[in-house]
C-alpha positions, 0 to 999 in steps of 0.5 A, spaced: 500 500 500 502 506 497 501 512 501 503 520 503 504 520 510 502 527 514 504 527 521 508 530 527 513 527 531 514 530 538 519 528 543 517 527 550 521 530 556 522 524 561 518 528 567 512 529 562 511 521 560 507 519 566 502 525 564 502 523 556 501 516 558 495 518 562 492 522 557 493 517 552 489 512 556 483 516 556 480 513 550 481 506 548 488 504 546 491 498 542 498 496 545 503 493 540 510 491 540 514 493 534 521 490 533 524 492 526 531 491 522 533 497 518 537 496 512 542 500 508 548 499 504 555 499 508 556 507 505 549 509 507 547 510 500 539 510 502 540 514 508 544 520 504 538 520 500 533 520 506 530 513 504 529 508 510 528 501 508 526 496 514 522 490 516 518 490 522 514 485 526 508 488 528 505 483 533 505 477 530 505 480 523 511 482 518 511 488 514 516 491 509 516 498 509 520 503 504 519 511 506 522 517 503 522 525 505 516 528 501 515 535 499 515 538 506 516 537 513 510 534 514 509 529 508 513 522 507 512 518 502 511 511 504 509 504 501 508 498 506 507 490 504 504 485 509 508 479 509 504 475 513 504 472 520 511 470 523 513 463 523 517 461 529 523 465 530 525 466 523 524 473 519 523 474 512 529 476 507 529 484 505 527 485 498 527 492 495 523 489 489 517 489 493 516 496 492 517 496 485 512 501 481 511 506 487 514 513 488 518 511 493 520 504 490 522 507 484 527 512 488 529 506 492 531 502 486 535 508 482 539 509 488 541 502 489 542 501 482 547 507 482 550 504 488 551 497 486 552 495 493 548 490 497 544 491 503 546 490 510 542 490 516 544 497 520 540 497 526 534 495 530 529 497 534 524 494 540 518 499 541 512 498 545 507 503 541 500 505 544 495 508 539 488 511 539 484 515 534 482 522 536 476 525 532 476 533 531 470 537 529 468 543 527 472 547 521 478 542 521 474 536 522 479 530 522 481 523 524 488 523 527 492 517 530 496 518 536 502 513 537 506 513 543 512 510 542 517 507 548 523 503 547 530 503 544 534 503 538 540 499 538 546 499 533 551 493 533 547 488 537 550 483 540 557 485 539 562 489 544 560 495 540 553 495 542 550 502 543 543 504 545 539 510 544 532 511 548 526 512 544 520 516 548 516 520 542 509 521 540 506 521 533 500 524 530 498 522 523 492 524 519 488 518 517 483 522 514 480 529 514 483 536 514 490 538 515 488 543 520 485 538 524 491 535 525 495 542 526 490 544 532 491 537 535 498 537 535 498 544 538 494 542 544 498 536 546 505 540 545 502 546 549 499 541 555 505 537 555 511 541 554 513 537 547 517 539 542 517 538 535 523 533 533 526 531 526 530 525 528 527 519 526 529 512 529 533 510 523 537 517 524 538 515 531 541 508 529 545 512 524 548 516 529 549 510 534 553 507 528 557 513 527 558 515 534 556 522 533 554 526 539 553 533 534 551 533 527 552 538 522 548 544 522 543 545 516 544 551 512 539 554 507 537 552 501 533 555 495 525 553 495 523 547 491 517 549 487 512 544 484 513 540 478 509 544 474 513 550 471 514 556 475 510 561 471 504 557 473 505 558 480 499 562 484 501 566 490 499 561 495 503 556 492 509 561 492 508 562 499 508 555 501 514 553 497 518 559 500 516 557 508 517 550 507 524 552 505 525 556 511 522 550 515 527 545 512 533 550 515 529 551 521 526 545 524 533 540 524 537 545 528 531 547 532 530 540 534 537 539 536 537 545 540 531 543 544 534 536 545 540 540 549 545 542 543 549 548 544 552 548 538 554 555 536 553 553 528 546 550 529 544 556 533 547 561 528 543 557 522 536 557 526 537 564 527 538 565 519 532 561 518 528 565 523 530 571 519 529 568 512 522 566 515 520 573 517 522 576 510 518 571 507 512 573 512 513 580 510 515 580 503 510 575 501 504 577 505 500 580 499 500 574 494 494 570 498 489 574 501 485 568 503 482 569 510 486 566 515 491 562 511 497 566 511 497 569 518 503 573 519 501 577 525 500 571 529 506 568 527 511 574 528 511 575 535 514 568 538 519 568 532 522 575 534 522 573 541 526 567 540 531 570 535 532 576 540 533 571 545 538 566 541 542 573 539 543 575 546 546 569 547 550 568 541 552 575 539 555 577 545 560 571 545 561 571 538 563 579 538 568 577 544 571 572 540 572 576 534 574 582 538 579 580 543 585 578 538 584 585 535 584 588 542 590 584 544 594 586 538 592 593 539 595 593 546 589 592 550 589 590 558 587 583 558 579 583 560 573 578 559 567 583 558 562 577 560 565 576 566 560 577 572 555 579 566 548 578 570 544 579 563 548 572 561 548 569 567 540 570 568 539 568 560 535 562 558 538 556 555 538 555 548 534 549 549 529 553 554 528 558 548 526 553 543 522 549 547 518 555 549 510 553 548 509 559 543 515 558 539 513 550 538 506 552 537 508 557 531 512 551 528 507 547 528 502 552 525 507 553 519 508 546 518 501 545 517 501 551 513 506 548 508 501 542 507 494 545 507 489 547 502 485 553 502 482 553 509 475 550 509 471 556 512 475 560 506 472 555 501 465 555 503 465 563 503 468 563 496 463 558 494 457 562 497 460 569 494 465 568 489 465 575 487 466 578 494 472 573 496 479 574 495 483 569 491 491 568 491 494 572 485 495 568 479 502 567 476 503 573 472 500 578 478 504 574 483 511 576 479 509 583 478 508 584 486 515 581 487 518 585 482 515 591 486 518 588 492 525 587 490 525 594 486 522 597 492 528 594 497 533 595 492 531 603 491 531 603 499 538 600 500 541 605 494 538 611 497 540 609 504 547 607 502 548 614 499 547 617 506 550 612 510 555 616 514 549 621 516 544 616 518 542 615 525 544 608 529 537 606 528 537 607 521 544 604 520 541 598 523 535 598 519 539 599 512 543 592 514 536 589 516 533 591 509 539 589 505 538 582 508 531 582 506 533 584 499 538 578 499 533 573 502 527 575 497 532 575 491 534 568 493 527 566 494 524 568 487 530 567 483 527 560 480 521 564 478 525 569 474 530 564 471 526 562 465 533 560 462 540 560 464 541 567 462 537 569 468 540 564 473 546 567 471 544 574 472 541 573 479 547 570 481 551 576 479 546 580 483 547 576 489 554 577 488 554 584 488 550 584 495 556 580 498 561 586 499 556 590 502 553 585 507 560 583 509 562 591 511 555 592 514 556 585 518 563 588 521 560 595 522 554 592 526 559 587 530 563 593 532 557 597 534 555 591 538 562 590 541 562 597 543 556 597 547 558 591 550 564 594 553 561 600 555 556 596 559 562 592 562 566 599 563 561 600 569 564 594 572 571 594 570 575 600 568 579 596 563 573 596 558 574 603 557 580 601 552 576 597 548 570 603 548 575 608 545 578 603 540 572 601 537 569 609 537 576 611 533 574 605 528 567 607 527 567 613 522 572 609 518 567 603 518 561 607 516 565 610 510 567 603 508 559 601 508 557 607 504 562 605 499 560 598 499 553 600 498 554 604 493 556 598 488 549 596 488 546 601 485 549 599 478 548 592 479 543 589 473 537 587 476 535 580 474 527 581 475 527 587 471 523 586 464 527 586 458 
């Protein structure tokens, strides 16, 4: 059976497990023991392409399953083959051909053919699952399966190298109905029980055990993946969903790691970049679809801003000191740590606390649901009742025209600010840097929509390249401004900080001039979005 899964998966903190299990048992639950074996090539060719191949004993029956990543954070391609009741202690042999002719099976076959390597068992799981169905009513009517999984993932089973990772998670899968019903239920369970969205599958847990990975690389931004149809056919809603999905593809894995306790600086940095990209999308793409209740930037923005600033308070202060201290040392500054006895840093929440916050998790759930949802049911009904009165997503041509206007407006603002950068106030200089980032991110988002041929793609690349010197100059200028404020604050505790304040003050004028020159080079950059 081939299906497109739509599901959420949350990690359950150990101290919340008892309450979650009690809530699960308020309805009729089914208990099943799941024992699975996962297969891949020795060099993990399947894992590298986001594919999982497993044999699982579900109670008394064996099921072979192939899974692959879908179009967004909610979608998973899946094909299951029931192999019948177990016979004794033996298990059936793995056979990729069982998935032939399905989307995930075709992808699986292609990768195995390219690899040429045989399949080997990589890891196993032993899980006790409690499931029950929940019906949601109202506009988002749906049937959702709740699955509480408790158990472990094992690598190198039965050898001196055996390693284990505990599993304690709740999955919510849409069985039928409206995605918004799934979203509403996921938000409620997440908020009530302090759960956080996790991108780490059981197969990924096993792969980390095999590789002995404690910290995984941070996930960086990628260009939006628009639908298979030609970009000139995409309406405003499809553009919004694809761009938000690309932002979440960067944010979710990094947020998942941080929520689980990681303090990796690059993961925090990339999460903040993802949040800034998302905020650009919410601001600049807002006019592409006026359907009521669909693109709810006003609700989503505040928790994103709060998390961005809180993570920035932690990271920026530490990063600035790392960059500033060697320069100050070379300039003859006295040895001094501006973060010592820093009460603000000492009382700041940890990165995991920031990401686990109920408001932030709720926004993530809503945004994930947005990328998977059709028009809300209430908007559909209103449109049917009075189609001439109901706003609709912009068609492809109107969407491109609006995006041209947005790009042109930002471009002109940057050029204007650049010409008078040295006379701008501190707030206006900071606003210029934020505008430049918005221009860059918006240009990256929409490049495929204007890249009708290789010439357009090259033009977009050249335009983005023209922005980089200004980005670097304004980035350094901002870092030095943050450093000066930090050392000025520290000077109230220790007079040695005044050397740094004076040193950064002396560099301020030269830094502003460098920004003006770098911004001036953007004016003549050929605009790839302009009509010929």
